[in-house]
VEXDREN-2710 file (C-alpha; in Angstrom, 1 decimal):
% VEXDREN-2710
k/r/px/py/pz
1/MET/3.8/-13.3/10.5
2/ARG/3.0/-9.6/12.1
3/VAL/1.7/-7.1/9.5
4/GLY/0.7/-3.7/10.1
5/LEU/0.2/-0.1/9.1
6/PHE/0.9/3.3/10.2
7/GLN/-2.2/6.1/9.9
8/PHE/-1.3/9.6/10.1
9/SER/-1.5/13.4/8.7
10/PRO/1.9/14.3/6.8
11/ARG/3.0/17.6/6.7
12/HIS/2.2/19.1/3.0
13/GLY/5.6/19.8/1.3
14/ASP/7.8/19.0/4.1
15/VAL/9.6/15.5/3.4
16/ARG/12.4/15.9/6.1
17/ALA/9.8/16.5/8.5
18/ASN/7.5/13.5/7.4
19/LEU/10.7/10.8/7.4
20/ASP/12.0/12.4/10.9
21/HIS/8.0/11.5/12.1
22/VAL/7.9/8.2/10.3
23/THR/10.9/7.2/11.9
24/ARG/10.4/7.9/15.3
25/ALA/6.7/6.3/14.8
26/LEU/8.0/2.9/13.2
27/SER/11.5/2.6/15.7
28/ARG/8.8/1.3/17.8
29/ALA/6.9/-1.1/16.0
30/ARG/7.7/-5.0/16.2
31/ALA/6.5/-6.1/13.0
32/ASP/7.7/-8.2/9.3
33/LEU/5.8/-6.1/7.2
34/LEU/4.3/-2.5/7.5
35/VAL/2.3/0.3/4.9
36/LEU/2.7/3.8/5.1
37/PRO/0.1/6.5/3.0
38/GLU/0.1/7.7/-0.5
39/LEU/2.0/10.1/-1.1
40/CYS/3.3/10.1/2.7
41/THR/6.5/12.2/2.2
42/THR/4.8/15.2/0.3
43/GLY/1.2/15.5/0.9
44/TYR/-1.4/15.0/-1.7
45/MET/-2.3/18.4/-3.4
46/PHE/-0.5/20.3/-5.3
47/ALA/-1.4/23.4/-8.0
48/SER/1.2/21.8/-11.2
49/ARG/3.6/19.1/-12.7
50/ALA/6.2/21.7/-12.0
51/GLU/5.3/21.7/-8.0
52/MET/5.8/17.9/-7.8
53/SER/8.6/17.3/-9.8
54/ARG/10.6/19.9/-7.2
55/LEU/9.7/17.1/-4.6
56/ALA/9.6/13.9/-6.5
57/GLU/12.8/11.6/-6.4
58/ALA/14.4/8.8/-7.7
59/VAL/13.8/5.3/-6.9
60/PRO/16.5/3.9/-4.7
61/ALA/18.5/7.4/-4.8
62/GLY/17.2/9.8/-2.6
63/PRO/16.6/11.1/1.2
64/THR/13.8/9.0/1.5
65/CYS/14.8/5.4/-0.2
66/ASP/17.7/5.9/2.5
67/THR/15.4/6.6/5.3
68/MET/12.9/4.1/4.9
69/ALA/15.8/1.4/4.0
70/ALA/17.8/2.5/7.6
71/ILE/14.0/2.3/8.9
72/SER/14.1/-1.3/7.3
73/ARG/17.1/-2.5/8.8
74/ASP/16.6/-1.3/12.2
75/THR/12.8/-2.8/12.5
76/GLY/13.6/-6.0/10.3
77/ALA/10.5/-5.0/9.1
78/ALA/10.0/-4.4/5.5
79/ILE/8.4/-1.2/4.7
80/VAL/5.9/-0.4/1.9
81/TRP/5.3/3.7/1.0
82/GLY/3.6/5.7/-1.4
83/MET/5.7/8.5/-3.0
84/ALA/6.2/10.7/-6.0
85/GLU/8.7/9.4/-8.4
86/SER/10.6/10.9/-10.8
87/ASN/11.2/8.4/-13.5
88/GLY/14.0/10.2/-16.6
89/SER/11.0/12.3/-17.7
90/ARG/8.1/11.2/-16.3
91/ILE/6.9/11.3/-12.9
92/PHE/5.0/8.5/-11.1
93/ASN/2.8/8.1/-8.2
94/SER/4.8/4.8/-6.9
95/ALA/4.2/2.7/-4.1
96/VAL/7.8/0.8/-2.8
97/MET/8.8/-1.8/-0.9
98/VAL/12.4/-1.9/0.7
99/THR/13.0/-5.1/2.5
100/PRO/15.7/-5.2/5.8
101/GLN/18.0/-6.7/3.2
102/GLY/18.2/-4.1/1.4
103/GLU/15.8/-5.0/-1.8
104/PHE/13.6/-2.7/-3.4
105/HIS/10.9/-2.8/-5.2
106/VAL/8.5/-0.4/-7.1
107/TYR/5.0/-0.3/-8.7
108/HIS/3.5/2.6/-10.4
109/LYS/0.1/3.8/-9.7
110/ALA/-2.3/2.7/-13.0
111/HIS/-5.3/4.4/-12.6
112/LEU/-5.2/8.3/-11.3
113/PHE/-7.9/10.1/-9.5
114/VAL/-9.3/13.4/-10.8
115/ASP/-6.3/16.4/-10.3
116/GLU/-3.7/13.3/-10.4
117/LYS/-4.1/14.0/-14.2
118/ASP/-2.6/16.7/-14.3
119/LEU/0.7/16.3/-12.1
120/PHE/1.3/12.1/-13.1
121/ASP/1.9/10.0/-15.6
122/ARG/-0.1/6.5/-16.1
123/GLY/1.9/3.9/-14.4
124/ASP/3.0/0.9/-16.8
125/SER/3.8/-2.2/-14.6
126/PRO/1.6/-4.6/-15.3
127/PHE/0.7/-5.7/-11.3
128/PRO/4.1/-7.2/-10.4
129/VAL/3.7/-9.6/-7.7
130/PHE/7.2/-9.8/-5.7
131/ASP/8.4/-12.6/-3.8
132/VAL/9.7/-11.4/-0.4
133/SER/11.9/-13.2/2.8
134/PHE/10.5/-12.5/6.1
135/ASP/12.5/-14.1/9.5
136/ASN/10.6/-15.6/12.1
137/HIS/11.5/-13.5/14.7
138/HIS/8.5/-11.8/14.5
139/SER/6.2/-14.2/14.1
140/ASP/4.3/-17.7/15.8
141/PHE/4.0/-18.7/12.5
142/GLU/5.9/-21.0/10.4
143/LEU/6.7/-18.7/7.3
144/ARG/6.9/-20.5/3.9
145/ALA/10.7/-19.3/2.3
146/SER/9.0/-16.1/1.0
147/THR/5.6/-14.2/0.6
148/LYS/4.0/-13.2/-2.1
149/VAL/3.4/-9.7/-2.0
150/GLY/1.7/-7.1/-4.4
151/MET/0.9/-3.1/-4.7
152/LEU/-1.7/-1.5/-5.9
153/VAL/-2.0/2.6/-5.0
154/CYS/-5.4/4.2/-4.0
155/PHE/-8.2/4.5/-6.7
156/ASP/-6.8/1.1/-8.2
157/HIS/-9.1/-0.7/-5.7
158/PHE/-12.0/0.5/-7.8
159/PHE/-10.9/-1.7/-10.4
160/PRO/-11.3/-5.1/-9.5
161/GLU/-9.2/-6.4/-12.6
162/ALA/-5.7/-4.7/-10.6
163/ALA/-6.7/-6.7/-7.6
164/ARG/-7.6/-10.0/-9.8
165/SER/-4.2/-9.5/-11.7
166/LEU/-2.3/-9.6/-8.5
167/ALA/-4.3/-12.4/-7.2
168/LEU/-4.0/-14.4/-10.2
169/ARG/-0.3/-13.9/-10.2
170/GLY/0.2/-15.4/-6.4
171/ALA/-0.3/-12.3/-4.3
172/GLN/-0.7/-13.3/-0.7
173/ILE/-0.9/-10.1/0.6
174/ILE/-2.1/-6.8/-1.1
175/CYS/-0.4/-3.8/0.3
176/HIS/-2.3/-0.6/-0.6
177/PRO/-1.3/3.1/0.6
178/SER/-3.7/5.8/-0.2
179/ASN/-5.5/8.9/0.4
180/LEU/-9.3/8.2/0.4
181/VAL/-11.8/10.7/0.4
182/LEU/-15.1/8.9/-0.3
183/GLU/-16.6/8.1/2.8
184/TYR/-17.5/4.4/1.2
185/ALA/-14.4/3.4/-0.1
186/GLN/-12.5/1.6/3.1
187/THR/-15.7/-1.3/1.8
188/ASN/-13.8/-1.7/-1.6
189/SER/-10.9/-3.5/0.6
190/ILE/-12.9/-6.1/1.7
191/THR/-14.4/-7.1/-1.0
192/ARG/-11.6/-7.5/-2.9
193/ALA/-10.0/-9.2/-0.2
194/VAL/-13.2/-11.9/0.2
195/GLU/-13.5/-11.9/-4.0
196/ASN/-10.0/-12.6/-4.3
197/ARG/-9.0/-14.4/-0.9
198/VAL/-6.0/-12.9/-0.1
199/PHE/-4.9/-10.3/3.4
200/TRP/-5.5/-6.4/2.4
201/ILE/-3.8/-3.8/4.2
202/LEU/-5.3/-0.8/3.8
203/ALA/-3.2/2.3/4.9
204/ASN/-4.9/5.6/4.4
205/ARG/-3.8/9.1/5.9
206/THR/-6.0/11.7/7.6
207/GLY/-6.1/15.7/8.3
208/SER/-7.2/17.5/4.9
209/GLU/-5.5/20.0/2.4
210/SER/-6.4/23.2/0.4
211/ILE/-5.6/24.3/-3.0
212/ALA/-7.3/27.8/-4.0
213/ASP/-11.1/27.1/-3.1
214/LYS/-10.9/23.2/-3.3
215/THR/-10.1/21.5/0.4
216/LEU/-10.1/17.5/0.7
217/ASN/-10.8/15.7/4.0
218/PHE/-8.9/12.4/4.1
219/ASN/-10.8/9.8/6.4
220/GLY/-8.8/7.7/7.9
221/ARG/-9.9/4.2/9.1
222/SER/-7.2/2.3/7.9
223/GLN/-7.6/-1.2/7.9
224/ILE/-6.4/-5.1/7.9
225/VAL/-8.4/-7.4/6.4
226/ALA/-8.5/-11.2/6.4
227/PRO/-9.3/-13.5/3.1
228/ASP/-12.6/-14.2/4.4
229/GLY/-13.5/-10.5/5.0
230/ARG/-12.8/-10.2/8.4
231/LEU/-11.6/-6.7/9.9
232/LEU/-8.3/-7.7/11.7
233/ALA/-7.6/-4.1/12.6
234/ARG/-9.1/-0.7/11.9
235/ALA/-8.3/3.0/12.8
236/GLY/-10.2/5.9/14.0
237/PRO/-11.2/8.3/11.3
238/LYS/-9.0/10.9/12.4
239/SER/-6.2/9.2/14.9
240/GLU/-2.9/8.8/14.3
241/GLU/-2.3/5.1/14.9
242/LEU/0.3/2.0/14.5
243/LEU/-1.8/-0.9/14.3
244/VAL/0.3/-4.2/13.8
245/VAL/-1.7/-7.8/13.7
246/GLU/-0.6/-11.2/13.6
247/ILE/-1.6/-13.3/10.4
248/ASP/-0.7/-16.5/8.6
249/PRO/0.1/-16.1/4.9
250/ALA/-0.8/-19.4/3.8
251/GLN/-4.4/-18.9/4.1
252/ALA/-4.2/-17.1/1.3
253/LEU/-3.1/-20.0/-1.1
254/ASP/-6.8/-21.6/-0.2
255/LYS/-9.1/-20.1/-2.5
256/LYS/-12.0/-22.3/-1.7
257/VAL/-15.5/-20.7/-0.9
258/THR/-16.7/-23.8/-0.3
259/PRO/-15.7/-27.8/-0.5
260/ARG/-16.9/-27.3/-4.3
261/ASN/-15.8/-24.0/-5.2
262/ASP/-12.6/-22.4/-5.8
263/LEU/-12.2/-19.0/-6.7
264/PHE/-9.9/-19.7/-9.7
265/LEU/-10.7/-23.2/-10.8
266/ASP/-14.5/-21.8/-11.2
267/ARG/-14.1/-18.6/-12.9
268/ARG/-15.5/-18.6/-16.7
269/THR/-13.2/-17.1/-18.8
270/ASP/-15.1/-18.0/-21.9
271/LEU/-18.2/-15.5/-20.7
272/TYR/-16.0/-12.4/-19.6
273/LEU/-15.5/-9.5/-21.7
274/THR/-12.0/-7.8/-21.4
END
């Protein structure tokens, strides 16, 4: 199975320009699953909820979902991206997946970071895992009937319970659209991959945004991590990059660290705080 990510710097507030840029970039991709950054169609910093709401879209209706579905059909790859989702009176910082068959899956970010608390509603979905069927035409591995895929958004990775919830529900791949600004944040995805023995696709952005006297510098270094913590691919801190690697998702079914230690069977739920 070929999985990848696209790291770039979205143009703030210009959904159409960002969609056109993603369309051009992904048109050359040969992959089964591709992940894009958090809020990759709108940019990140907004002065108010009202300003954010003007760019939020319904799922699966709207130009963003239409464009991503077209890319997925044309490339044969499932696409995961981050966007502002309008859902009735609520606005979510969402990760959305579309498959070449036109199926949509959505996750609402549970843990909001700093000023996101003024813009978005907290997610209410219990870390869902989706069965996604992939064709074999991009892969040298014999794929299972379906692969279990989970999604988190940026700051969710600071909460090990979120990743563990996905792993316990069977996730083999965790897709992680992000807008990371903390210099040590990328190390968390390595830890989460190892402690759950899953593949992790972190798609971060680059560039900077400013509002009034506040500036955020997004630090790139998107990466794909194997269940044993190996970095299979990593982008630079400032460059635009499309990275694709070959993985065998069945490796994430093996939770053994040693012949006598299984990460899930050895859990001491009788001792843990909840």
